[in-house]
C-alpha positions in Angstrom: -31.1 -17.6 -22.3 -32.4 -14.6 -21.1 -30.4 -12.7 -18.3 -32.1 -13.2 -14.7 -33.6 -16.7 -15.8 -34.4 -18.5 -12.5 -36.0 -21.9 -12.0 -39.6 -19.9 -11.4 -39.4 -18.5 -14.9 -39.0 -21.6 -17.0 -38.4 -25.2 -16.5 -35.3 -26.6 -18.3 -34.4 -30.1 -19.3 -32.5 -31.9 -16.6 -29.0 -32.5 -17.6 -27.4 -35.8 -17.8 -26.9 -37.9 -14.9 -23.4 -38.6 -15.8 -21.8 -35.4 -16.6 -18.1 -35.0 -15.7 -16.9 -31.9 -13.2 -15.4 -30.2 -15.9 -19.0 -30.3 -17.8 -21.0 -29.6 -14.8 -18.6 -26.6 -14.0 -19.0 -25.1 -17.7 -22.8 -25.9 -17.3 -22.9 -23.9 -14.0 -20.7 -21.0 -15.2 -23.1 -20.7 -18.1 -26.1 -20.2 -15.7 -24.6 -18.0 -13.5 -23.4 -15.8 -16.3 -27.5 -15.5 -16.9 -28.1 -15.0 -13.2 -29.7 -18.4 -13.5 -28.4 -19.3 -9.9 -30.8 -21.8 -8.9 -29.8 -23.8 -11.7 -26.2 -23.3 -11.4 -26.0 -24.3 -7.8 -26.8 -28.1 -8.5 -24.0 -28.2 -11.1 -21.6 -26.8 -9.2 -22.6 -29.1 -6.2 -22.6 -32.2 -8.2 -19.0 -31.1 -9.8 -17.8 -30.6 -6.1 -19.0 -33.8 -5.0 -16.5 -35.3 -7.5 -13.6 -32.9 -6.8 -13.9 -31.6 -3.3 -10.7 -29.8 -3.0 -11.3 -27.9 -6.4 -10.9 -24.2 -5.3 -12.3 -23.0 -8.6 -15.5 -24.9 -7.9 -15.8 -23.8 -4.5 -15.6 -20.0 -5.4 -18.2 -20.6 -8.1 -20.5 -22.5 -5.9 -20.2 -19.7 -3.1 -20.7 -16.8 -5.9 -23.6 -18.7 -7.1 -25.1 -18.9 -3.6 -24.6 -15.6 -2.9 -26.3 -14.4 -5.7 -29.2 -16.6 -4.9 -29.3 -14.4 -1.6 -27.7 -17.3 0.4 -24.8 -15.2 1.7 -24.6 -17.1 5.1 -24.2 -20.4 3.2 -21.5 -18.6 0.8 -19.9 -17.4 4.0 -20.0 -20.8 5.7 -18.6 -22.6 2.7 -15.6 -20.4 2.2 -15.0 -20.4 5.7 -14.6 -24.0 6.0 -12.6 -24.5 2.6 -10.0 -22.2 3.8 -9.6 -24.1 7.0 -9.5 -27.6 5.1 -7.2 -26.3 2.1 -5.3 -22.5 2.8 -6.1 -20.8 -0.5 -5.1 -17.1 -1.5 -8.0 -17.1 -4.3 -10.7 -18.4 -1.5 -9.2 -16.1 1.2 -9.6 -12.9 -0.9 -13.0 -14.0 -1.9 -14.0 -14.7 1.2 -12.8 -11.2 2.5 -14.9 -9.6 -0.1 -17.9 -11.6 1.1 -17.2 -10.6 4.7 -16.7 -7.0 3.8 -20.2 -6.9 1.9 -21.8 -8.6 5.1 -20.4 -6.1 7.9 -17.8 -8.4 8.9 -15.0 -5.8 8.8 -12.3 -7.3 11.1 -12.8 -10.7 9.5 -12.4 -9.3 5.9 -9.4 -7.7 6.9 -7.8 -10.8 8.3 -9.1 -12.7 5.1 -7.4 -10.4 2.7 -4.0 -10.3 5.0 -4.0 -14.2 4.7 -4.2 -14.1 1.0 -1.3 -11.9 0.4 0.6 -14.3 3.1 -0.4 -17.2 0.7 0.2 -15.8 -2.4 2.7 -12.5 -2.2 3.2 -12.7 -6.1 -0.6 -11.5 -6.5 -1.0 -7.8 -6.8 -4.7 -8.0 -6.6 -4.2 -9.3 -3.0 -1.8 -6.1 -2.2 -4.7 -3.9 -3.6 -7.8 -5.4 -1.9 -6.0 -5.7 1.7 -5.1 -2.0 1.0 -8.5 -1.0 0.0 -10.0 -2.6 3.2 -7.8 -0.8 5.5 -8.5 2.5 3.4 -12.3 1.8 3.5 -12.3 2.2 7.3 -9.9 5.0 8.2 -6.9 2.8 9.2 -4.1 4.4 7.2 -0.9 3.5 8.8 -1.6 0.0 7.9 -2.7 1.0 4.6 0.3 2.8 3.8 2.3 -0.1 4.9 0.3 -2.6 2.4 0.9 0.1 -0.4 4.5 0.7 0.4 5.3 -3.1 0.1 2.8 -3.0 -3.0 4.8 -0.5 -4.9 8.0 -2.1 -4.5 6.8 -5.6 -5.4 4.7 -4.3 -8.4 6.5 -0.9 -9.6 4.3 -0.9 -12.7 0.9 -0.6 -10.9 -0.5 2.5 -10.8 -2.9 1.7 -8.7 -0.6 0.5 -6.0 1.0 4.1 -5.9 -2.7 5.8 -5.8 -3.4 3.7 -2.6 -0.2 4.7 -1.1 -0.9 8.4 -2.1 -4.4 8.3 -0.6 -2.7 6.9 2.8 -0.6 9.6 3.0 -3.1 12.1 2.0 -5.6 10.9 4.5 -3.3 12.0 7.2 -2.3 15.2 5.5 1.0 14.1 4.6 0.9 15.8 1.1 4.5 16.1 0.2 4.4 12.2 0.3 0.7 11.9 -1.2 2.1 14.1 -4.3 5.0 12.0 -4.8 3.2 9.0 -4.8 0.4 10.3 -7.3 2.8 11.8 -9.7 4.4 8.4 -9.8 1.2 7.0 -10.7 0.8 9.4 -13.6 4.2 8.6 -14.7 3.4 5.0 -14.4 0.2 5.4 -16.3 -0.3 8.7 -18.0 -3.5 7.9 -19.4 -5.5 6.8 -16.1 -8.4 9.1 -15.3 -7.9 8.0 -11.5 -4.3 9.1 -11.4 -5.2 12.2 -12.7 -7.9 13.0 -10.5 -5.8 11.8 -7.3 -3.3 14.2 -8.5 -5.9 16.8 -8.9 -7.1 16.6 -5.4 -3.8 17.7 -4.3 -4.0 21.4 -5.8 -5.8 23.0 -2.4 -3.7 20.8 -0.1 0.0 21.0 -0.9 2.0 24.6 -0.1 3.0 26.3 -2.8 6.7 25.9 -1.9 6.2 22.0 -2.0 5.6 22.1 -5.8 9.1 23.1 -7.1 10.3 19.4 -6.5 7.8 17.9 -9.0 8.3 20.5 -12.0 11.0 18.5 -13.7 8.6 15.5 -13.5 5.7 16.7 -14.6 7.8 18.8 -17.6 8.9 15.3 -18.6 5.3 13.9 -18.8 4.0 16.7 -20.4 6.4 16.7 -23.2 5.9 13.0 -24.0 2.4 13.3 -24.1 2.0 16.7 -26.1 -1.7 16.4 -26.7 -2.8 15.4 -23.4 -4.9 18.2 -21.7 -4.7 16.6 -18.3 -0.7 16.4 -18.3 -0.4 20.0 -19.4 -2.7 20.9 -16.9 -0.8 19.3 -14.0 2.3 20.8 -15.0 0.8 24.1 -15.6 -1.0 24.2 -12.3 2.1 23.1 -10.6 4.3 25.9 -12.3 1.7 28.4 -11.3 1.6 27.7 -7.5 5.3 27.4 -7.5 5.9 30.7 -9.2 3.3 32.2 -6.8 5.2 31.2 -3.9 7.7 33.7 -4.9 5.7 36.4 -4.3 5.9 39.6 -6.5 8.7 38.3 -8.2 6.7 35.3 -9.7 6.6 34.8 -13.3 3.2 33.4 -14.6 3.7 33.8 -18.3 4.8 30.1 -18.8 2.2 28.4 -16.6 -0.7 31.0 -18.2 0.6 29.3 -21.7 0.4 26.0 -20.4 -3.1 26.6 -19.0 -4.6 28.4 -22.2 -3.2 25.4 -24.2 -5.2 23.2 -21.8 -8.5 24.8 -22.6 -7.5 24.9 -26.5 -7.2 21.1 -26.3 -10.1 20.6 -24.0 -12.5 23.4 -23.9 -14.9 21.5 -21.5 -12.2 21.5 -18.4 -14.0 23.2 -15.4 -10.8 22.8 -13.4 -8.5 24.5 -16.0 -10.8 27.5 -16.2 -10.6 27.7 -12.4 -7.0 27.7 -12.5 -6.7 30.2 -15.2 -9.1 32.4 -13.3 -6.6 32.3 -10.1 -3.8 33.1 -12.6 -5.3 36.3 -14.1 -6.4 37.3 -10.4 -2.7 37.0 -9.4 -1.7 39.0 -12.6 -4.4 41.6 -12.0 -6.4 40.8 -15.2 -9.6 40.8 -13.2 -12.4 40.7 -16.1 -10.4 37.6 -17.7 -10.4 35.9 -14.2 -14.5 36.8 -13.9 -14.8 35.4 -17.6 -12.9 31.9 -16.4 -14.9 31.7 -13.1 -18.2 32.0 -14.9 -16.9 29.5 -17.6 -16.0 27.1 -14.4 -19.4 27.5 -13.3 -21.3 26.9 -16.3 -19.3 23.7 -17.0 -19.8 22.4 -13.2 -22.8 23.7 -11.5 -22.4 21.6 -8.4 -18.8 23.1 -7.4 -18.9 25.7 -4.9 -15.4 26.8 -5.4 -15.9 29.0 -8.4 -18.6 30.8 -6.8 -16.6 31.6 -3.6 -13.6 32.9 -5.6 -15.9 34.8 -8.0 -17.7 36.5 -4.9 -14.3 37.5 -3.6 -13.4 38.9 -7.0 -16.5 40.8 -7.4 -15.9 42.2 -3.8 -12.5 43.5 -5.1 -14.0 45.0 -8.1 -16.7 46.7 -5.8 -19.5 44.9 -7.4 -21.3 44.0 -4.3 -24.7 42.8 -5.3 -22.9 40.2 -7.5 -20.7 39.4 -4.9 -23.3 38.9 -2.4 -25.2 36.5 -5.0 -22.0 34.3 -5.6 -21.2 33.9 -2.0 -24.9 33.2 -1.0 -24.7 30.3 -3.7 -21.4 29.3 -2.5 -22.9 28.6 0.8 -25.6 26.6 -0.5 -23.5 24.4 -2.3 -21.2 24.0 0.5 -23.6 23.1 2.9 -25.1 20.5 0.6 -21.4 19.1 -0.2 -21.0 18.7 3.6 -24.2 17.0 4.4 -23.3 14.8 1.6 -19.9 13.9 3.3 -21.6 13.3 6.6 -23.8 10.8 5.1 -21.1 9.2 3.5 -18.9 8.8 6.5 -21.9 7.7 8.7 -22.1 4.4 6.7 -18.7 3.5 7.3 -18.2 1.9 10.9 -15.0 1.7 12.3 -13.3 -1.4 13.2 -10.4 -2.7 15.3 -7.0 -2.9 13.0 -5.6 -6.5 12.7 -2.1 -6.6 13.2 -0.5 -5.8 9.6 3.0 -6.6 10.5 2.4 -10.1 8.3 2.0 -7.9 5.3 5.4 -6.4 5.4 8.3 -8.0 3.4 
């Protein structure tokens, strides 16, 4: 059966009238998998008529209705079902549909109800926290993920959620601790690395020292990981930079140079090396690293700014003006993009989050 098959594309044989609920479910799932929702819906309805309290059938019917463009019917079905027989699974699904339909307060309430009904399910905590984060309600998000990290200490994404909740309100020390814990929990996670890297220009230099032991242990346990070597090198560079003229950058330099050997196409590492070379007064080496960062990431304004400032120090004013002009253009584009992203997220009233606590 081709993907996207509908009743308008072909006529299939009518199924036998005496199918069991399980058979109708199986047939409905096949149709749904191929986006043939017009065929799936009657199969789920037939099964649900036999087993009206079956949450799996209710959920799949609602999802098929949504797929067929009948979101209002899907919402009504799930809302009626969760009243008739409370279900964590259905409340979580209802939250997703409400979020997509713009009913943000109701979505948060549904996600919270899912957590209350099944506090052993990590997914429900994650979904509730994401709902709060998506609408800038960072206090409730932090509380949900605080509980989530305690209940699910092996879940990297719970620590990521907690870290972003702190990061959003400029609690950078707490964010750094959570993001580092996410890396410790899942050292291969690209999301954990990207989150950790987002702190580089936010956490004050003096606050990196407490993380060095943890990052050193991580990097040594994974010697071929360019990302973990980068984390250690960048943190060490900033920690030494905080010491002023007494800072010693050789170890950080060795780590960052190892990073670009392991992974040559790593713009953030070249940017970091450039800053380190500036600190060591090795300006031409810094220029080379900034140019490499620009070649590898043409959309980032940061290397243009740093290179422009460095050219000024080197009295290469024409080149400085060119780089700073490019920086301003890219920064303007970036800010416009941020404004567009924020404008599509509507603020909403914060439901009581106390029920999400232990």
